[in-house]
Residue, then its C-alpha position, 0 to 999 in steps of 0.5 A: m482786055g486787061r493784062k494777064p499773068f504768064l498762062a492766063s487766058g482770061k477764060i475766067l477773069g480778063d483783068y489781072s491788075v490787082l495781082i500784076k500790080y501787087f507783083e510790080i510792087c513786092m519785086s521792087k521792094g525785094g519782097e518775097c513774091m514766087d510763093l504766089f505762083p502756082s506750083r506743080e502741088i498746086l496745079d495738080d490738087i487743082k485737077e483734083m478738086a475740079e476733075n474728080k471732085g467737081y469743085s466749083y471756082l468758089e470751092v476752089l477759092g476756098e480751098i486754096r485761100v487757106r494754103i496760100e492766104d499767110k503768103i499774101n504781104c496785106d501792106i503790099a496788096v492795100e498798095a495794090y489795090k489802090m494803085v489800081h482802083g484809085i480808093s484805100v480798102s481794108c487788108e482783108d478786102a485786098r487780100m481777098e481780091l487778090l485771092k480771087e485774082i490768084v485762083a483764077w489765075y491758077l485754074e487758067a494755068a491749070e487749063t493752058l497746060g491741059l491738066v483741066k477743062l474750065k466751063e463757063s460755069w466756073k466764072p466768079 
């Protein structure tokens, strides 16, 4: 199993290599990285989406994407993706991969904290 960020269980995603590499690069360059960490507001919203609205992983991804997409540094995302996978991709592709890992992390963190109960059907 791959590396996981704090509070991630691996239930949705087993490998968070692009996310972890993104944070490593971002922090080494003195960038703003902490605003991508799961906030109480986002975790509460995920709880609402999961429990009261029955949202799927993809629906949560769509909702959260709108809120955090602009916080992702495209250059760092592309660099992280290339370092992990060995190929260059567009900004949009690197950002989308990172968003998938971030939302999986948020969902797993919410479950670890007892806010939601994830089902296997949530796997992307």
